[in-house]
N, C-alpha and C positions, 0 to 999 in steps of 0.2 A: 504494500500500500504506500503510495507516495505521500509525503508530508506536505505542509503548507508552503506557500511562496513567501519569500522574505525580500524586503526592499534593501537595496545596496546603496552605497555612497554614489556610485555611478548610476544615474537615473535611467540609463539605457539597458541595465542588466537586472534581471530578476532571477534568483536562484531557487531551485527546488530542494527542500530538505528531505533527505532519505536516511533511514536507519543505517548506521555504519556497522558492518560485520567485522569483528576482530579475529585475526589469526585464522582465517578460513583458507585452507589449502584447496587444491583442485578437486580432491575427493569430496570434501565437504560441500563445495559449490555444486558438484555434480549431484550429490545427494539431495541438496535443497532444490535443484532444478527438477529432479525426478519427482519429489514430493509435490511440487507445485504443478507438474504437468502429467501426473500419472494417469489421469482420465484420458486425455488426448493421446498420450503415448500408447496406452494399452489398446484403445479402440481403433487407433490407426493401424496398429500391427494386425489386429483381427480383421479389419477391413481389407488390408492387403492380402491376407491369407485367403479370405473368401473370394476376392477377385481372382487370385491365382487358381483357386479351386475351380473357377468357371472355365478355365482353359483345359481342354481335353488332355493335352500332353502333360500337364502338370498334376493331374488328379491322382496318379499313382503315388506321387510324393505327398501331396497335401492331404489326401484321405487319411493318412496316419494320424493327423492332428484331431480328426473328428470321430474316428471309428476305433473300436477295440480291435487290436491286431491279433494274429495267430489263431484264427478260428479253425477248429478241426471238425469238418462235416461229419466224420464217422462217429464222433462222440457228442457233438453238439456243445462242446466246451471250448475254452480258450487256453492257449499256452502262454508262455512268458518269453520276453526277449527285449532287445534294445529298442524296438519300435514303440514300446510302452512309454518311453521317455518323451515322445512327441505329444501324446495325450496329456502327460503330466505337465509339460511346458504350456500347453494350451490352457489347462486348468489354472496354472499360476497367473498367466496373463489375463485370463477372463476374470478371475477372482479379484485381481488387483484393480481392474477397471470397474467392476461391479461394486466393490467396497467403496472406492473413492467416490463414484458417481452417486451411490445410494446415500452415503454420508453427506455429500455436498448438496444434493438437490431434493432429497426426501427427508432424511432424519434431522439434519440441522435446521431447515425451515420449520419442521414440526416442533422441534425443541423451542425455537423462538416463539412460535405461536402459543406455546404453553407457558410462556413467561420467563424462560431462561434468557439472560442477557449477557452473562459473562462467557468469554470465549472458552475458557477452560471447561466450564460446565457443559457447554454445547458440544465441545469436542469429546469429552468423556461420555456424555449421553449417546452421541452418534456412534462412538466405538463400541460401547456395550450393546446398543440396539442392533448394530450389524452382527455382532457375535451371537446375539440371541436369535436373530433371523436364521443365521447359518445353522446353529444347533437345533432350532425348531424344525429344520428340514432334514438334517442328517441324523439326528438321534432317532426319530421314528423310522427313517429309512434303514438304519443299522439294526434297530430293534426288529423290524420286519424280516430282515435277512437272518438274524439270529433265530427268530421264531420258526422260520422255514427250514433251518438246518437240523441235522440229526443231533447236534450238541445242545439243543434247547433243554435247559434244566438237567443236563447230564454231562458232567465234567469229563467222564471217561470218553465220550464221543468226540471230544476235542482232538483226540489223537488217533482215532481209527482211520483206516484208509490210507495212511501214509506208508510209502511214498507215492504221491500222486502229483504230477507236475502240471495238471490242468485244473481249471475252476470254471464256475458258471459265469456268464456274462454279467449278471447282477452283482456278484461278489467282486469280480474284477473291476467293474466300473466304480464300485463303492471304495475299494481299497486305493485305486489310483487317484480318485478325486480327493480322498482324505489325505493322501500323501502330498498332493498338490497344494491343498489348503495349509498344511503345516509347514511346508517349504516356503509358501508365501508369507506365513506368519513370521518366519525367521527373517525374511527381508524387511517386513514392516517394523519389527522392533529395533532394527538396526538403522533405519533411515528416518524414523520419526523421533520425537522427543523421548529421551530415555527416562524411565521410571526408576524408583528407588530399588526395585527388585529386578533390574534389567538382567543381571547375570543369572539369577535363579530361573527366570522365564526363558532366557536364551538356552540354558542347559536343558530345561524341560522340553523345549521345542526340538532341540537336537536329538535327545533320547527318544522322544515320541516318533520323530521322522525315521530314525534308525530302526526302531522296533517295527514300524509299519512296513518299511522296505524289506527288512530281513525276514519277517513273518511271511510276506508276500513271495519272496524269492525262495524261501525254504519250504513252502507248501503248508505253512501253519496259519492259513487265513481264517480258520474258524476261531482260534484263540485271539488273533488280531482283531477280528470283528467284535468279539465279546469284550475285550479290554476297551475298545473305543466306545462301545455302548455304555460301559460303566463310567468312563471318564466324562462323556458328553452330557449325561443327565444332570450332574451337579453343576457343570458349567452353564447349562441352560437356565437353571434356577438362579444361579448367581447373576447372570446377565439381566434377567428380569428384575431381580431385587435392586440392582444398581440403577436401572432405568427408573424404577419407582422412586428411588431416593432422590435422583436428580429432578424429577418432576414434582417433588414435594409431598408425595403420598407416603408419609412416614409410617403410619400404622400398618398399611398393607405391605410396605417394604419390610417391616419387622416380621410380619407373618411369613412372607416369602423367604426372608433370611432364615427363619426357622426351618422351612422346607428345604432350603439349600443345605443347612447344616446336617439335617437328617439324611438327605440323599448323599451328601459327601461322606458321612460316617459309614453308612451302610454299603455304598457302592465302592468307595475307594479304600476302605480299611477292613471291611469284612469280606465282601464278595471278591474284591481284588486279591486279597491274601489267600482266599480259597483257590483262586486260579494259580497263584504262585505255588501253593501246596500241591496242586495237581501236576504242575511242571516237575516238581521234585519227586512226588510219590507215584504218579500214574504213568508218566512217559517211559520209565525203564521197564514197566510191565507190559505196556500195550505196543509201543513202537519197536520195530526191529532194530537191533544194534548193528552198526556197520555202515558201509558206504555204497552208494548206487551211482550209476552213470547211464547217460543216454536219454532219448526221448521217451515219452510215455508208452508208445507202441513197441519199443525195443529196449526196455529197461534191463540193465544187467546189475547183479549184486544179490545179496550183500557180500562185500569183500572188506578186508582190513584197510584202515586208512593208509595212504601212501607215506612211506617213511622218508622219502627223499625230498619232501616239500616242507618239512617242519610242520608249523601250524597254518601255513598259507592255504592249505586245502580248505580250511574253514571259510575262506573268503571267496572261493571259486564260484559258488552258486550266485554270488552277487552280480557277476557279469557274464557268466556262461550258463545259459538255460539248459544245456545238455551236458554240462560238466559234472564233476564229482560233487555229491552232496551227501552228508553223513548225519547220523545220530550216534552220539556217545556221551560219556560223562563231560567231556570238554564242551561239546555243543550245549548240553543241558545247563551247565553252570554259566556259560556265556549269556544265554537268554535270561536265566534266573537272576544273574547279577545286575543286568540292566533293569529288569522289572523291580528288583528290590531297591536299587538306587532311586528309581522313580518314586517308589513308596517312601523313601526317606525325605524326598522333596515335599511330598504331599503331607507327611507328618509335620514337617516344619511349618508349612502353610496352615495346617489345621490348628497348630498351637496359636498362630496369629488370629485365626477365626474364633477360637475360644475366648481370646481377649475381647473381641468385639461382642461376643455373646454376654460376657460379664458386664460390659458397659450397657448393653440393652436392658439387662435385668436391673441395673441401677437407675434406669430411666432415660439413658441417652439413646438417640436414634442409631439404628444399625448402619455402620459404615465400614466397608472393606478396607483393611489397612495394608493390603499387599502391594497394590500397584497403581494407585490413583494419583500419587504425587510425584512431581519432578523436583520439588523444592523451589519452584518459581512462584513469583507473585501472580495473583489472578489479574487478568486483563479484561477490560470491557471489549465488546465485539467491535465497536467502532474506534477503539483506542489504539495506541501504539506504545511500544516500550520506549520511554523518553530518556534515553541514556546518552548516546553519542551519535552525531550525525555527519553525513557528507552533504555538501552543497553542490548542485550542478546547475549550469546556466540553462534557463528555460526560455527567456526572451532577450533579444538583442536590439529591438527597435521599439519606438513609441507605438502604442496601440490606441486607437480611438475608443471612446466609451461605447459606441454603437457596435463595436466588434467583439465586446466582452460578453460572453454568456456566463453570468455569475453562477446560476444554478448548476450548469454543467460543470463549471470549474470546481464548485464545492463538492459535487458528487464524485468527480474524478480524484480530487486530492484528499477526500475524507475529512474536510474541514467543515464544521457546522457553523451556521450563523450565530453570532452572539449579540445579545441585547446592547443597544447603545448605552454608553456610559457618559456621565456628565461630571465625573470627578476631576477630569483634566490630567489624570495620571495614566501614563502609557507604559505598560510593562512589556518586556520583550516576549513575543509570542502570544500576548494577551488577546489581540484581535487581528488575526492575519488578514481577514477580509477588509478591515478598515485600513490596514497598512497598504494593501494593494490599491484601494480606491484613492488613498492619499497620494500614492506615487503617480497616478495618472491624472490627478487634479480634479476628481469629481466626488470627493467625499461628502460635500455638503448637499449635492444633488440627489443622493441616494439615501433612503432611510436605513 
C-alpha cells in the first residue's frame, strides 16, 4: 500500500512515502512477491496447463496432471510411479491459488462484514476458515474410505493383503491430494509471517508428509488413511472454534473448544496409540517377513534383505515402484519411531491446550495458545506500520486543480480525509490532503 504524498522544498517535486524494508535479500523479496501474487501466479500456471491440454500433441504429457496414472485394466486398480508427482504438483498449485483466492475474496470480506476491523484478526479468521473448509471436505471423504475398507473397526485388517502394490482409484486420489495439501502447507508456513511455534509446525508438516508418502509407496495406505482421519477430526473442531472466537461468539466457541479437546484426546492419544500398538504387536504376526521385488502380476519373494546395500534398500521403494520393498524389524521401528515422534509433538501441544482449558474454567474465553501470535502489534486494515520510510518522486511538474481527482488519489494512497482544523498548528503528516492542496495553491477553495 502506498503512503501519502509529502510537499518538498522544491515546489515542483512531490514524493510518495513507502514503507522501507530493512535487510531484505533477494530470497526475501522473492518470497514477498510470491505472497502478494500467489493468486495470479497459480491460476496463470493452471490456465497455461489447460491451454496446452487442448493441443492434441501435448495431451499425452498434460493428462498426467489431471488423471490418476498407472491404471491396470485387469484388476481395475492403480499402480505407483513417478507420474504421480504430476498430480501432486497440480494439487499444490491448485490449493495455493484456491487458498489465497478464497481468503482474499470470500473469507476476508465476510470477516469485515461481521465487524472485524483489525488486519491480524481478519487474517487469522481467513486462515482458520480455509483450514476448516478443507477439513470439512477431506475428513468425511477419508472417513468414507475408511468405512468402505476391510480395516473398518478392525486393526488386524490394516495389515492383511500385503504385499500389494496397487490400490483403488478413490484411495489413490485421496492419498495424493492429502500429500499435496501438506506439501503446500510447508510452503505456506515458510513464506508467510512466522508464528511462535513455527519450528514445531514445520517439523509436524515434514513428518506428516513423510508418513503419507512412505505409507503410500510401501503399500500401507489403509493405516495412512486411518491416521489422517484421526488427525483431521480434531483439526476441524479447532478451526471452527477459532473462527467462532474471532467472530465474537465466545460461548459457542467455548463449547466447540470442549468438543475439540475431547476429539483431540480420544483421536490423537487413545485411538492413535492403538494404531501404534498395532504396528508393534500385529505386523510381525500378520505381515510376511522378508523382501519382495517386481510388479504386482510378477511379484517375487520373500527373500532376505540385500547385504551389499546396507540400509539403503529401505529407501528403494520411495523411487522405484518395482524395486525391493521389505518388512522386518528395521522397517517396523522406522515407521513406529516417526509415529511416536508425532505423538510427542501432539502431547506437547495438548499440554498447551490444557492450559487454555484451565483458563476457560476460571472464566476466561477459550483461546488457542499454539500458533496465533507472531509477536507483532495489531494493525488496522487501512493502516500501515509507521516505522521507517522511503520517499520516491511522484510529480515533477505543476498540476492544475481541475486535473486532480482527490477521491481517486485518496483511495489509491490509502489516505483518509481529515476534518478541518482551526488550531493553526500543523504537525508533520497530520493532514496530507491539506498539504497537497496547499502546495498547488487551492487550499482555501476546497472544504
